[in-house]
C-alpha positions, 0 to 999 in steps of 0.5 A: 500500500502506497504512502502519501507525500504531504506538503505542509507549512509547520514547525517540525519540532511541534508537528506530531510525527513518528520520525523526524529528519534533522539536518547536520554536518560532519561535525554533527552541529545542528541549528539551535531551533532543532534543540527540542528534538534532541535529548539535553544529555547529548548536547556537548557544545553550545554555540550561537550558530548551532549545538554539537551532538555527542554522537559520532559517524562510523565511516561515510554513512550520512544518517544517524539515529538519535537514541531515545525511548519516546514515540518520536524518533529523531534522525540526523542527516548530513546535508552540508555538501563540502565536496561540491557534489550538487543536488544529486548528493542531497537526494541520495542522502534523503533516500538513505535516511528514509531507508534507515527509517523504514528499517526501524520497527514500530509497534503502531503509529503515534496516536493511532494514525493509520500509517507512520508519518515521517517529517523532514524539511527541504534538506539542504535549503537552509544553509546546506548544499542546496542554498540558493537552489530551492526551486531546483531541489523541490522539483527533484526532491518531491519525486524522490519522496514519492518513490520512498513513500511508495516503496516503504509504505509510510507517509511523508510530510515535507515541512516548510516554514516560508510562504514562498517555499510553500507556494513554490512546492505547491506549484511543483506538485500541481505540475507533477501530479502529487499522487493524491489517491482519491476517488473522483468525487473527492477530487471534484470536492477538493477543486470546489473547496480550493476555489472557494478558499482562493476567493475568500469564500470559505470558513472553517469549523474545527471539531474535536476529531481533529484534536484527537489526532494529536492525542487529546480526548474525545468526549468519551475519553474526557469523561473517563479521564475525569472519572479517574481523577475524581475517584468515583467508586466502581458502581457510580463510574459504571453508571456514567455510561448510561448518562448523556455526556454533558450530564456525566460531566456535570456529576464529575464536575461536582465531585471534583470541584471547580478548582480541580476541574479548571486545573485539569482543563488547563493542563490537559488541553494546554499547548503541545504537539499538533496533528497534521490536520491542524497544520493542513487547516491552518495553511489554508487561505482562510481568515475565519475559524470557529471551534468548540475545542478548548485547546490552542493547537489551531492557533499554534499551527498558524503561528508557526507559519507566521499567521498570528490568529486572534482568538475571540472573544479573548482578543480583539479582531484586527482588520486583515488578520485571521481570527478563531472563535472559541465557541465553548471556551479556551483552556487558557481561560478554564473558567470559560469552558462549556462542559456540563449540562448547566453550562450548555443551557446557560450558553443558549442564552448568554452565548448568543453573541458568540453564536451570532458569529457562526450565524453570520458565517453560515449566511455569508460564507461556505463553512467547511466542518471538519472533525465534528459529529454534528451532534452538538446541541448548540450546532443543531440550534444554530443550524435551525436558526439559520435555516429558518432565516434562509427559508424562501418565502412561500417555497419552504426551501433553503440553500445549503450553507456548508460541507461536512467532512465525515469519516464514515458514511451515516445515511441517517445523519446525512439525511438529518442535515441535508437541508443545511449542509452537504455531508461527504464521507471518507469511507463506507460505514464499515471502513476503518476509522484510522484509514478514513481519517488518513483519507481526510488528511489527503483530501485536505492536502489536495485542497491546500495545494489547489488553494495556495496562491500561485504567485507567493514566490514570484519575488523570492530570489531563491525561486528565480529558476522556476519563473518563465520569461513573462514572470521574470520580467514582471518580477524585475519590475516589481523589485524596482517598486520594492526598492523605491519604497522608503524603509520607514514608509508609513503612508497608506499607499506605501503600506498597501504596496508593501503588503502586496509585495510581501504576498508575492514573496518579497523578503518572506523566504526563511530557511527551514529550521530558523525563525518563521516569517513575520506577518509584515516583512518590509526590510531589504533582503540580503542576497549575498552568498552565505557560508554553508551550515546545516539546514 
C-alpha cells in the first residue's frame, strides 16, 4: 500500500510525527531551533550558530539515529555538501535516511494514525548544499519522496516554514501530479473547496476529531479521564455510561470541584504537539475559524507559519488578520469552558453573541466542518436558526450553507442535515476509522495545494529558476517598486504596496529550521552568498 507525500507549512519540532529528519554536518552541529528534538544529555557544545551532538559517524554513512525511548524518533542527516557534489548528493542522502527509517520497527503509529508519518524539511535549503537552489531541489526532491513513500509504505510530510517555499512546492506538485489517491468525487470536492478558499469564500469549523489526532480526548475519553481523577467508586463510574455526556460531566464536575476541574482543563488541553490536520487547516487561505475545542493547537499551527490568529472573544479582531472563535471556551481561560449540562443551557442564552458569529458565517460564507459529529446541541440550534432565516418565502426551501467532512458514511445523519449542509464521507460505514481519517488528511492536502496562491514566490530570489520569461520580467519590475519604497514608509499607499509585495514573496523566504516569517516583512533582503551550515 502506497504512502502519501504531504506538503505542509509547520514547525517540525511541534508537528506530531513518528520520525523526524534533522539536518547536520560532519561535525554533527545542528541549528539551535532543532534543540527540542534532541535529548539535553547529548548536547556537548553550545554555540550561537548551532549545538554539537555527542554522537559520532562510523565511516561515510550520512544518517544517524538519535537514541531515545519516546514515540518520536529523531534522525540526523548530513546535508552540508563540502565536496561540491550538487543536488544529486542531497537526494541520495534523503533516500538513505528514509531507508534507515523504514528499517526501524514500530509497534503502531503515534496516536493511532493509520500509517507512520515521517517529517523532514527541504534538506539542504537552509544553509546546506542546496542554498540558493530551492526551486531546483523541490522539483527533484518531491519525486524522490514519492518513490520512498511508495516503496516503504509510510507517509511523508515535507515541512516548510516560508510562504514562498510553500507556494513554490505547491506549484511543483500541481505540475507533477502529487499522487493524491482519491476517488473522483473527492477530487471534484477538493477543486470546489480550493476555489472557494482562493476567493475568500470559505470558513472553517474545527471539531474535536481533529484534536484527537494529536492525542487529546474525545468526549468519551474526557469523561473517563475525569472519572479517574475524581475517584468515583466502581458502581457510580459504571453508571456514567448510561448518562448523556454533558450530564456525566456535570456529576464529575461536582465531585471534583471547580478548582480541580479548571486545573485539569488547563493542563490537559494546554499547548503541545499538533496533528497534521491542524497544520493542513491552518495553511489554508482562510481568515475565519470557529471551534468548540478548548485547546490552542489551531492557533499554534498558524503561528508557526507566521499567521498570528486572534482568538475571540479573548482578543480583539484586527482588520486583515485571521481570527478563531472559541465557541465553548479556551483552556487558557478554564473558567470559560462549556462542559456540563448547566453550562450548555446557560450558553443558549448568554452565548448568543458568540453564536451570532457562526450565524453570520453560515449566511455569508461556505463553512467547511471538519472533525465534528454534528451532534452538538448548540450546532443543531444554530443550524435551525439559520435555516429558518434562509427559508424562501412561500417555497419552504433553503440553500445549503456548508460541507461536512465525515469519516464514515451515516445515511441517517446525512439525511438529518441535508437541508443545511452537504455531508461527504471518507469511507463506507464499515471502513476503518484510522484509514478514513488518513483519507481526510489527503483530501485536505489536495485542497491546500489547489488553494495556495500561485504567485507567493514570484519575488523570492531563491525561486528565480522556476519563473518563465513573462514572470521574470514582471518580477524585475516589481523589485524596482520594492526598492523605491522608503524603509520607514508609513503612508497608506506605501503600506498597501508593501503588503502586496510581501504576498508575492518579497523578503518572506526563511530557511527551514530558523525563525518563521513575520506577518509584515518590509526590510531589504540580503542576497549575498552565505557560508554553508546545516539546514
